[in-house]
C-alpha positions as CSV (number, residue, x, y, z in Angstrom):
1,X,58.0,-81.9,83.4
2,X,56.4,-83.5,86.5
3,X,55.1,-81.2,89.2
4,X,56.0,-81.9,92.9
5,X,53.3,-80.7,95.3
6,X,54.6,-78.9,98.4
7,X,53.0,-79.8,101.7
8,X,53.1,-77.9,104.9
9,X,56.0,-78.7,107.2
10,X,55.0,-80.3,110.5
11,X,56.9,-80.9,113.6
12,X,57.5,-84.5,112.6
13,X,60.6,-85.3,110.4
14,X,59.8,-86.4,106.9
15,X,60.5,-90.0,105.9
16,X,62.1,-89.8,102.4
17,X,61.2,-93.4,101.6
18,X,57.6,-92.8,102.3
19,X,57.2,-89.1,101.4
20,X,60.0,-88.3,99.0
21,X,59.4,-88.0,95.3
22,X,61.9,-89.6,92.9
23,X,63.6,-87.0,90.9
24,X,62.7,-87.0,87.2
25,X,65.3,-87.2,84.4
26,X,63.7,-84.2,82.6
27,X,63.7,-82.2,85.8
28,X,60.8,-81.2,88.1
29,X,58.8,-78.1,89.0
30,X,57.2,-76.9,92.2
31,X,54.5,-74.2,92.4
32,X,56.3,-71.1,93.7
33,X,55.2,-69.9,97.1
34,X,56.4,-68.0,100.2
35,X,58.8,-69.9,102.5
36,X,59.2,-72.9,100.1
37,X,61.8,-75.4,101.2
38,X,63.3,-78.0,98.9
39,X,65.0,-81.0,100.5
40,X,67.1,-83.4,98.4
41,X,68.4,-86.8,99.4
42,X,71.2,-88.3,97.3
43,X,71.3,-92.1,97.9
44,X,73.6,-92.6,94.9
45,X,77.3,-93.4,95.0
46,X,78.1,-90.3,93.1
47,X,77.8,-86.5,93.6
48,X,74.6,-85.0,92.1
49,X,74.4,-81.3,91.2
50,X,71.0,-79.7,91.5
51,X,70.2,-76.5,89.6
52,X,67.3,-74.2,90.5
53,X,66.5,-71.8,87.7
54,X,66.4,-68.1,88.6
55,X,64.6,-66.4,85.7
56,X,64.3,-63.1,87.6
57,X,66.5,-60.0,87.1
58,X,67.9,-57.3,89.3
59,X,68.1,-53.8,87.7
60,X,67.9,-55.5,84.3
61,X,70.8,-57.9,85.1
62,X,70.4,-61.7,85.1
63,X,70.6,-63.4,88.4
64,X,72.7,-66.6,88.6
65,X,70.9,-69.9,89.0
66,X,71.3,-71.8,92.3
67,X,73.7,-74.6,91.8
68,X,73.7,-77.1,94.7
69,X,76.2,-80.0,94.8
70,X,74.9,-82.9,96.9
71,X,77.6,-85.5,97.7
72,X,76.8,-89.2,97.6
73,X,74.8,-90.2,100.7
74,X,74.1,-86.6,101.7
75,X,70.9,-84.6,102.2
76,X,70.7,-80.9,101.2
77,X,68.1,-78.3,102.0
78,X,67.5,-75.0,100.2
79,X,65.0,-72.2,101.0
80,X,63.5,-70.8,97.8
81,X,61.4,-67.7,98.4
82,X,60.5,-64.6,96.5
83,X,59.2,-64.0,93.0
84,X,62.7,-64.2,91.4
85,X,62.5,-68.0,91.3
86,X,59.1,-68.2,89.7
87,X,58.9,-68.7,85.9
88,X,56.1,-67.2,83.8
89,X,53.7,-69.9,85.0
90,X,54.6,-69.4,88.7
91,X,56.7,-72.6,89.0
92,X,60.2,-73.1,90.3
93,X,62.1,-75.2,87.8
94,X,64.6,-77.8,89.0
95,X,67.1,-79.9,87.0
96,X,69.6,-82.5,88.0
97,X,73.0,-83.7,86.7
98,X,71.7,-87.2,87.6
99,X,68.4,-88.3,89.0
100,X,69.6,-91.8,90.0
101,X,68.6,-92.5,93.6
102,X,67.7,-88.9,94.2
103,X,64.6,-88.1,96.2
104,X,62.9,-84.7,96.7
105,X,60.5,-83.3,99.2
106,X,58.9,-79.8,98.8
107,X,57.5,-78.3,101.9
108,X,56.8,-74.8,103.3
109,X,56.5,-73.1,106.7
């Protein structure tokens, strides 16, 4: 699974065509960190569903994964903070219903 490197957010808006990473068919991973923000841009003609795995538990109970539908032509942002999102290797795992024309930017505050 490819690793997307998070860069610090600046006051300038990001340019997806220049800075976005094409989503991988097998999913992507980002090193878990405080104040991680994932931005997804769906340039496809169909809705894409993004799933962010939540391997953590609360009082021994599984926590539901984040499921984020991104309509065609839309951009979505999700803040992923805290240890519950990190897998055993300290990565946040992301999968997609379709990676066609989907770009990802990982940033942090």
